C-alpha positions in Angstrom: -54.7 -14.8 38.6 -57.9 -13.2 39.7 -60.0 -15.2 37.2 -58.4 -18.5 38.2 -59.1 -17.8 41.9 -62.7 -16.9 41.2 -63.3 -20.1 39.4 -61.5 -22.6 41.6 -63.1 -25.2 43.9 -61.5 -26.7 47.0 -62.1 -29.5 49.5 -61.9 -29.4 53.3 -63.8 -30.5 56.4 -66.0 -28.3 58.5 -68.9 -28.6 60.9 -70.8 -25.6 59.8 -70.7 -24.0 56.4 -72.3 -20.5 55.9 -73.1 -19.5 52.4 -72.6 -15.7 52.4 -74.3 -15.3 49.1 -77.7 -16.5 50.4 -77.4 -16.4 54.2 -78.1 -20.1 54.5 -76.3 -22.1 57.2 -75.6 -25.8 56.5 -74.9 -28.1 59.4 -73.0 -31.2 58.4 -74.6 -34.3 60.0 -77.5 -32.5 61.8 -81.0 -34.0 62.0 -82.9 -31.0 60.7 -82.2 -28.6 57.9 -83.6 -25.2 56.8 -86.7 -25.8 54.6 -86.1 -22.9 52.3 -83.2 -21.1 50.5 -80.6 -22.1 48.0 -79.3 -25.4 49.5 -76.5 -27.6 48.3 -75.5 -31.0 49.5 -72.6 -31.1 52.1 -70.5 -34.0 53.1 -67.6 -34.3 55.5 -65.3 -32.6 53.0 -67.7 -30.3 51.0 -66.8 -28.9 47.6 -66.6 -25.2 48.1 -66.4 -21.9 46.1 -65.0 -18.6 47.2 -68.3 -17.6 48.8 -68.4 -20.5 51.2 -67.3 -19.9 54.8 -66.8 -22.7 57.3 -67.4 -22.3 61.0 -66.7 -24.8 63.8 -69.1 -25.7 66.6 -68.3 -24.9 70.2 -67.8 -27.8 72.7 -70.8 -29.9 73.5 -71.9 -30.4 77.1 -70.2 -33.5 78.7 -68.0 -34.1 75.6 -65.3 -36.7 76.1 -61.6 -35.6 76.1 -61.3 -37.1 72.6 -64.2 -35.1 71.3 -62.7 -32.0 72.8 -59.4 -32.6 70.9 -61.2 -33.4 67.7 -63.4 -30.3 68.0 -60.4 -28.1 68.6 -58.6 -29.5 65.5 -61.8 -28.9 63.4 -62.0 -25.3 64.8 -58.5 -24.6 63.5 -59.7 -25.2 60.0 -62.6 -22.8 60.2 -62.9 -19.2 59.0 -63.3 -17.8 62.5 -61.2 -14.6 62.3 -59.6 -14.8 65.7 -60.1 -18.5 66.5 -62.7 -17.6 69.2 -64.4 -21.0 68.8 -61.1 -22.8 69.1 -60.3 -21.0 72.3 -63.5 -22.3 73.8 -61.9 -25.8 73.8 -59.1 -24.4 76.0 -58.9 -23.5 79.6 -59.0 -19.8 80.4 -55.2 -19.7 81.1 -54.4 -21.7 77.9 -56.6 -19.5 75.8 -54.7 -16.4 76.9 -51.2 -17.9 76.2 -52.0 -19.6 72.9 -50.9 -17.6 69.9 -52.3 -19.2 66.6 -50.8 -16.4 64.5 -47.2 -17.3 65.2 -47.1 -20.5 63.1 -49.1 -22.9 61.0 -47.9 -26.5 60.5 -49.1 -28.2 57.3 -49.3 -32.0 57.3 -49.9 -34.4 54.4 -53.2 -35.4 56.1 -55.2 -34.2 59.0 -53.3 -35.0 62.2 -53.9 -38.5 63.8 -55.0 -38.6 67.5 -53.4 -41.2 69.7 -54.6 -41.5 73.3 -51.7 -41.8 75.7 -53.5 -42.1 79.0 -56.9 -42.8 80.4 -58.9 -41.9 77.4 -61.2 -39.6 79.4 -62.4 -42.0 82.1 -64.7 -40.5 84.7 -62.3 -41.0 87.6 -59.4 -39.0 86.1 -58.6 -35.3 86.3 -56.3 -35.1 83.3 -55.7 -36.8 80.0 -53.1 -36.8 77.2 -53.3 -37.2 73.5 -50.5 -37.2 70.9 -51.0 -35.6 67.4 -48.9 -37.3 64.7 -48.5 -36.9 61.0 -46.0 -36.1 58.2 -44.9 -32.5 57.8 -45.3 -30.8 54.4 -44.6 -27.2 55.3 -44.7 -24.5 57.9 -45.9 -20.9 57.7 -44.2 -18.6 60.2 -45.3 -15.4 62.0 -44.3 -13.4 58.9 -46.8 -15.6 56.9 -43.8 -17.0 55.0 -44.2 -20.5 53.6 -41.3 -23.0 53.8 -41.4 -26.7 52.7 -40.8 -29.2 55.6 -40.4 -32.9 56.0 -40.1 -35.4 58.7 -42.6 -36.5 61.4 -44.9 -34.3 63.4 -45.4 -35.3 67.0 -47.0 -33.0 69.5 -48.9 -33.7 72.8 -52.2 -32.2 73.8 -52.9 -32.2 77.5 -56.4 -31.9 78.9 -57.8 -31.3 82.4 -61.3 -31.8 83.8 -62.7 -28.8 85.6 -63.5 -29.8 89.2 -66.7 -27.7 89.3 -68.2 -28.2 85.9 -66.7 -31.6 85.2 -66.0 -30.5 81.6 -62.9 -31.4 79.7 -60.7 -28.6 78.4 -57.2 -28.4 76.8 -54.6 -26.8 79.0 -51.6 -27.8 76.8 -52.5 -27.2 73.2 -50.0 -27.7 70.3 -48.0 -24.6 69.3 -49.8 -22.4 66.7 -52.1 -24.0 64.2 -51.9 -27.5 62.7 -53.9 -28.9 59.8 -53.8 -31.2 56.8 -52.8 -30.1 53.3 -56.3 -30.1 51.9 -57.6 -27.9 54.7 -54.6 -25.6 54.2 -55.3 -25.2 50.5 -59.0 -24.4 51.3 -58.2 -21.9 54.1 -55.1 -20.1 52.8 -54.2 -18.1 49.8 -50.8 -17.2 48.4 -50.4 -13.6 47.5 -47.4 -11.4 46.6 -46.7 -8.3 48.5 -44.2 -5.9 47.0 -41.1 -4.0 48.1 -38.6 -1.9 46.1 -35.0 -2.3 45.0 -33.2 0.7 43.5 -30.2 0.3 41.3 -28.7 1.7 38.1 -29.6 -0.1 34.8 -26.8 -0.1 32.1 -25.4 3.2 33.3 -28.6 5.1 33.5 -30.2 6.9 36.5 -31.3 4.6 39.3 -34.4 2.5 38.5 -36.9 1.3 41.1 -38.0 -2.3 40.6 -40.8 -4.0 42.5 -39.9 -7.3 44.1 -42.5 -9.8 45.0 -42.5 -11.3 48.5 -45.1 -14.2 48.6 -47.0 -14.8 51.8 -50.0 -16.8 52.8 -53.2 -15.2 54.2 -56.4 -16.8 55.3 -58.6 -16.5 52.3 -62.0 -15.7 53.7 -60.9 -13.7 56.7 -60.7 -10.2 55.2 -57.6 -10.9 53.0 -57.4 -7.3 51.8 -56.8 -6.0 55.3 -54.5 -8.9 56.1 -52.3 -8.1 53.1 -52.1 -4.3 53.9 -51.1 -5.2 57.5 -48.5 -7.7 56.2 -47.1 -5.1 53.8 -46.8 -2.5 56.6 -44.9 -5.0 58.7 -42.1 -5.0 56.1 -40.5 -7.7 53.9 -39.9 -11.2 55.1 -36.5 -12.0 56.7 -35.3 -13.7 53.5 -36.0 -10.7 51.3 -35.2 -7.9 53.7 -31.4 -7.6 52.8 -32.2 -6.7 49.2 -35.5 -4.9 49.1 -37.1 -2.3 51.3 -40.4 -0.6 52.1 -41.2 3.0 51.4 -43.4 3.1 54.5 -41.5 4.8 57.4 -40.7 2.5 60.4 -43.6 2.1 62.7 -46.4 3.0 60.2 -49.5 0.9 60.9 -53.2 1.1 60.2 -54.8 3.9 62.3 -57.3 1.4 63.8 -55.8 -2.0 64.4 -59.3 -3.5 64.1 -60.1 -1.7 60.8 -61.5 -3.6 57.9 -60.4 -2.1 54.5 -63.0 -2.1 51.7 -62.9 -0.1 48.4 -65.8 2.2 47.7 -68.2 2.0 44.7 -65.6 3.8 42.6 -63.0 1.1 43.3 -61.0 3.5 45.5 -59.4 2.1 48.6 -58.8 4.5 51.5 -56.0 3.4 53.9 -56.0 5.3 57.2 -52.5 5.2 58.7 -51.2 6.2 62.1 -49.3 9.5 62.8 -45.9 7.9 61.9 -46.9 8.6 58.2 -48.2 12.1 58.7 -45.1 13.9 57.5 -44.1 11.9 54.4 -43.6 13.9 51.1 -45.7 13.3 48.0 -43.0 11.3 46.1 -42.5 8.9 49.1 -46.3 8.7 49.5 -46.7 7.7 45.8 -44.2 4.9 46.4 -46.1 3.8 49.4 -49.4 3.8 47.4 -47.8 1.9 44.6 -46.7 -0.8 47.0 -50.4 -1.1 48.1 -51.7 -1.2 44.5 -49.1 -3.8 43.4 -49.9 -5.9 46.4 -53.7 -5.9 45.9 -53.7 -6.3 42.1 -53.3 -10.1 42.3 -55.8 -10.4 45.2 -58.7 -8.4 43.8 -59.5 -6.5 40.6 -61.8 -4.2 42.6 -59.1 -1.6 43.6 -58.2 1.0 40.9 -57.0 3.7 43.2 -55.4 4.0 46.6 -55.7 7.0 48.9 -53.4 7.2 51.9 -54.5 9.3 54.9 -52.8 10.2 58.2 -53.2 12.9 60.9 -56.8 13.6 59.7 -55.7 14.5 56.1 -55.0 13.0 52.7 -51.3 12.3 52.1 -51.7 11.4 48.4 -53.8 9.3 46.0 -52.5 7.1 43.2 -54.3 5.4 40.4 -53.5 1.9 39.1 -52.5 3.3 35.6 -49.9 5.7 37.3 -48.2 3.0 39.4 -45.9 1.7 36.7 -44.3 5.2 36.6 -43.2 4.7 40.2 -41.7 1.3 39.8 -41.4 -1.4 37.2 -42.7 -5.0 37.6 -41.4 -7.9 35.6 -44.9 -9.4 35.1 -46.1 -6.3 33.2 -43.0 -5.8 31.0 -44.2 -7.4 27.7 -41.4 -8.7 25.5 -41.3 -7.6 21.9 -39.9 -10.9 20.5 -39.4 -14.6 21.1 -36.0 -15.8 20.2 -34.6 -19.2 19.3 -31.8 -21.0 17.3 -32.8 -22.2 13.9 -31.6 -25.1 11.7 -28.6 -23.0 10.6 -27.5 -22.5 14.2 -28.1 -18.7 14.1 -30.2 -16.6 16.3 -33.7 -15.8 14.9 -36.8 -14.0 16.3 -40.5 -13.7 15.9 -43.1 -11.4 17.3 -43.8 -12.5 20.9 -47.6 -12.2 20.5 -47.7 -13.7 17.0 -50.1 -16.5 16.2 -48.0 -17.5 13.1 -44.6 -19.1 12.6 -42.8 -16.5 10.6 -39.3 -15.7 12.0 -36.3 -13.9 10.8 -32.6 -13.7 11.7 -31.8 -11.0 14.3 -29.8 -8.0 13.2 -26.1 -8.2 13.9 -23.4 -10.9 14.0 -25.4 -13.5 15.9 -28.0 -13.6 13.1 -25.4 -14.0 10.4 -24.8 -17.7 11.0 -21.0 -17.3 11.0 -20.8 -18.8 14.5 -22.9 -21.9 15.2 -24.8 -21.5 18.5 -26.2 -24.0 21.0 -27.8 -21.6 23.5 -28.7 -17.9 23.7 -29.9 -15.1 25.9 -31.3 -11.7 25.0 -31.0 -8.6 27.3 -34.2 -7.4 28.8 -34.1 -4.2 26.7 -33.6 -6.4 23.6 -30.5 -4.4 22.6 -27.9 -7.2 23.1 -27.7 -10.9 22.8 -25.3 -13.6 24.1 -24.7 -16.9 22.5 -22.8 -20.0 23.5 -21.0 -21.8 20.7 -22.1 -25.4 19.8 -19.3 -27.0 21.7 -20.2 -25.1 24.8 -16.7 -23.7 25.1 -17.1 -20.0 24.1 -19.5 -17.2 25.0 -20.1 -14.3 22.6 -22.0 -11.0 23.0 -23.2 -8.9 20.1 -25.5 -5.9 19.5 -29.0 -6.5 18.1 -29.2 -2.9 16.8 -26.7 -3.0 13.9 -24.6 -5.3 11.8 -20.9 -5.8 12.7 -18.3 -8.4 13.3 -18.7 -10.8 16.2 -15.4 -10.2 17.8 -13.6 -12.4 20.4 -15.3 -14.6 22.9 -16.0 -12.8 26.2 -15.6 -16.0 28.2 -14.0 -19.4 27.5 -14.4 -22.6 29.4 -11.6 -25.2 29.8 -14.0 -28.1 30.4 -13.0 -31.3 28.6 -16.5 -32.0 27.2 -19.6 -29.9 26.2 -21.4 -31.0 29.4 -18.5 -29.7 31.4 -18.5 -26.3 29.8 -20.8 -23.2 29.8 -24.5 -23.2 30.6 -27.2 -21.1 28.9 -26.5 -17.5 29.9 -29.0 -15.1 31.5 -29.2 -11.3 31.6 -30.3 -9.4 34.7 -32.2 -6.2 34.9 -29.0 -4.1 35.3 -27.7 -5.3 31.9 -25.2 -7.7 33.4 -24.7 -11.2 32.0 -24.6 -14.4 34.2 -23.4 -17.8 33.2 -22.1 -20.9 34.9 -18.9 -22.8 34.0 -19.3 -26.5 34.7 -15.6 -27.4 34.4 -15.2 -29.9 37.3 -11.7 -28.5 38.0 -13.1 -25.0 38.5 -16.9 -24.9 38.7 -18.1 -21.4 39.1 -20.9 -18.8 38.5 -19.6 -15.7 36.8 -21.0 -12.2 36.0 -19.9 -10.0 33.1 -20.7 -6.4 33.7 -22.7 -5.0 30.8 -22.0 -8.3 29.0 -18.2 -7.8 28.8 -15.0 -7.0 30.6 -13.3 -9.3 33.0 -15.7 -11.8 34.5 -15.9 -12.1 38.2 -16.9 -15.1 40.2 -20.0 -15.0 42.4 -19.7 -16.2 46.0 -22.4 -18.8 46.8 -22.1 -19.9 50.5 -23.7 -23.3 51.1 -23.8 -24.5 47.5 -23.4 -28.2 47.3 -23.1 -29.6 43.7 -22.5 -28.2 40.3 -24.8 -25.6 38.6 -26.5 -26.9 35.5 -28.8 -24.0 34.7 -29.1 -20.3 35.6 -32.0 -17.8 35.3 -32.0 -14.3 36.9 -35.4 -12.9 37.8 -36.7 -9.7 36.2 -36.3 -7.9 39.6 -32.6 -8.5 39.6 -32.4 -9.6 43.2 -33.3 -13.3 42.9 -31.8 -16.1 40.9 -33.0 -19.6 40.0 -30.3 -22.3 39.8 -30.6 -25.9 38.8 -27.9 -27.7 40.9 -26.8 -31.2 40.2 -25.3 -33.6 42.9 -25.1 -37.3 42.9 -27.1 -37.7 39.7 -30.0 -35.7 41.0 -31.0 -32.1 40.3 -32.6 -29.5 42.6 -34.2 -26.2 41.7 -32.9 -23.6 44.2 -33.7 -19.9 44.6 -31.0 -17.5 45.9 -30.9 -13.9 46.9 -28.5 -11.7 45.0 -26.5 -9.3 47.2 -24.1 -6.7 45.7 -21.4 -4.7 47.5 -20.1 -1.5 46.0 -17.4 -0.9 48.7 -14.5 -1.5 46.3 -13.8 -0.5 42.8 -14.9 -3.9 41.5 -18.3 -4.8 42.9 -18.6 -8.0 44.8 -21.6 -10.2 44.1 -22.9 -13.1 46.2 -25.9 -15.4 46.1 -27.1 -16.2 49.6 -29.6 -18.4 51.5 -30.4 -20.9 48.8 -33.8 -22.6 49.3 -35.7 -25.2 47.4 -38.5 -24.3 45.1 -39.4 -27.8 44.1 -38.4 -30.2 46.9 -40.4 -33.1 45.6 -38.5 -33.2 42.2 -35.3 -35.3 41.9 -34.7 -34.4 38.3 -35.0 -31.0 36.7 -34.6 -30.9 33.0 -35.6 -27.3 32.3 -37.0 -24.2 34.0 -37.9 -20.5 33.4 -39.3 -17.6 35.4 -43.1 -17.4 34.6 -44.2 -14.5 36.9 -43.0 -12.3 39.7 -42.7 -15.2 42.1 -43.5 -18.2 39.9 -41.5 -20.5 37.7 -42.4 -23.2 35.2 -40.4 -26.4 35.7 -39.9 -29.6 33.7 -38.9 -32.4 36.0 -39.6 -35.8 37.5 -40.4 -37.0 41.0 -38.8 -40.1 42.3 -40.3 -43.1 40.4 -42.4 -40.8 38.3 -42.5 -39.6 34.7 -41.5 -36.2 33.3 -44.0 -33.5 33.8 -44.3 -29.7 33.4 -45.6 -27.7 36.3 -45.6 -24.3 38.0 -43.9 -23.7 41.3 -43.6 -20.8 43.6 -40.3 -19.4 44.8 -41.2 -20.3 48.4 -41.6 -24.0 47.4 -45.4 -24.1 47.4 -47.6 -25.1 44.5 -49.6 -22.2 42.9 -53.2 -22.5 42.2 -54.5 -23.2 38.8 -53.9 -26.0 36.3 -50.5 -27.2 35.1 -49.6 -26.7 31.5 -50.9 -29.2 29.0 -48.8 -32.4 28.9 -45.8 -32.5 26.5 -43.3 -35.3 26.1 -39.6 -35.1 25.6 -39.2 -31.5 26.8 -35.5 -30.4 26.7 -35.9 -26.7 27.2 -38.7 -24.3 28.2 -39.2 -20.6 28.0 -41.8 -18.4 29.7 -42.2 -14.6 30.1 -42.9 -13.0 33.5 -45.9 -11.6 31.7 -48.3 -14.6 31.9 -50.2 -13.3 28.8 -47.3 -14.5 26.6 -47.3 -18.1 25.3 -45.3 -20.8 26.9 -42.6 -22.1 24.5 -40.6 -25.3 24.6 -38.0 -27.3 22.7 -39.2 -30.9 22.6 -39.1 -33.9 20.3 -41.2 -31.9 17.8 -38.8 -28.9 17.7 -40.0 -25.5 18.9 -43.6 -25.7 20.1 -45.9 -23.1 21.6 -48.8 -23.1 24.1 -51.2 -20.2 24.1 -53.9 -19.7 26.6 -56.9 -22.0 26.0 -55.1 -24.0 23.2 -53.0 -27.1 22.8 -49.3 -27.2 22.0 -48.6 -26.2 18.4 -45.5 -26.5 16.2 -43.5 -23.3 15.5 -40.3 -24.7 13.9 -39.5 -28.4 13.5 -35.7 -27.8 13.5 -35.4 -25.0 16.0 -33.8 -25.3 19.4 -33.1 -23.1 22.5 -36.2 -20.9 22.7 -35.9 -17.8 25.0 -37.7 -14.6 25.9 -35.6 -11.6 27.0 -33.8 -12.2 30.3 
């Protein structure tokens, strides 16, 4: 992630670009330019790297009302930390009441300006413009991204100061508004981390780190922004299932502080007195949250020291953070699994560059029961397989040989397409699968892969589940839902209740992760908050892409093109190859290479999960 961000280039408008690396200021469209220094050409939408900062110009003397509105919109796309330049386009009263941090509206293009009244004639005291466009997304006060659609229509009211005769805005649009290209240049998606604690397969409680993606302004001290956002707690969507180790009310000691690691890559975080009495174990959890949160943002932090009340609370190094909590993206699988030509479960080393594979130990590798889809538990001790007709689900140990036994679940669907989906194991060792029987469609869970299945409550579900994948953190689930011949990729929050002898499980607040796709052929988790999806937009062709759980598009290139993809498998650890079942059988995509054949007759590739 860090390397991708360092190498990317972006586009976006700006009146003034300051190159931090050389101290040169470039003015777009000005008559004179500096006559020395490392200069680069700049147009109205300059190509930029991560060292470029863009600043807006303040209002010009005697600017028309239209120029004031245009200047204000450009100022919203700048790297001014507190939008001080944008406020200069507002009246004093409007500048005090305008809160840009509460929301950002992202449009397909920069907003259009439509004059509704005089157009700034000399003899008028006020003026009105309307900003219009097509909404793409919104970012709320918690910095949480949500896809949006429909029209944007907001008025901008201006008045002329009776003394200075200068136009200023006294009725700005709420929050910040900008086009998609400017948003991509200005904002960066980063995961902050919170913890979920639960037992795994009957062992003592395990702490799992759960990613909570937010957007921060990329060149406005993002490290400090992320720590502040982390201290504010999880977003509303995630809060019911993951919590912070920071006590309520803990904030940075100095609200205006700027956090920077020292020359030993150690970051000191001074907290207010609310943190002064935490114990060492809690402090280590707090420090681990900071380390996890900053690892994707920067490689420059190897250690975090937390301080409060004038003393050190604790210090935690990056290498010690995994002992505090596990992260799916750093849990490297041992094997890749798939179904071979004899319809048995086989495996090969996950990091192998060859094609050698062998049947798994146990009944599912014997070939006595023909399989069409499989899932392997995250500890790689068990596997589940759906028979070729989709009717029966079997579970067997991968540790030793033995008979297969009876099916743990049977569907009564009339056809294979109306029966069981590919199963998925969660981090607790429970098995999830959807039954597509039109007479009784349901998502079920089998505790520890066996026993009586219980049905998962999914409020608001419209359609029939086609595919199921549980995240490594155990609190989020990805579902492909089909309705009216179209498929949607939805992310839900897993909530568990232990109030009765038999736990109740629900999937709540489904939200779209790929709103532009109307066909989803396959998907898999490919990171703590990222999935790889094979799908098609309306009127388009099948493509493979990465998507974020919040519905945004992550930075970096899409996987190399591959035709006829029927199934896809990725590990949360992005160092593992992407694997697919296509027209050429099982194929593999390693970093920096093209797709290569693994097994011409294999199907149903999966990593553990």
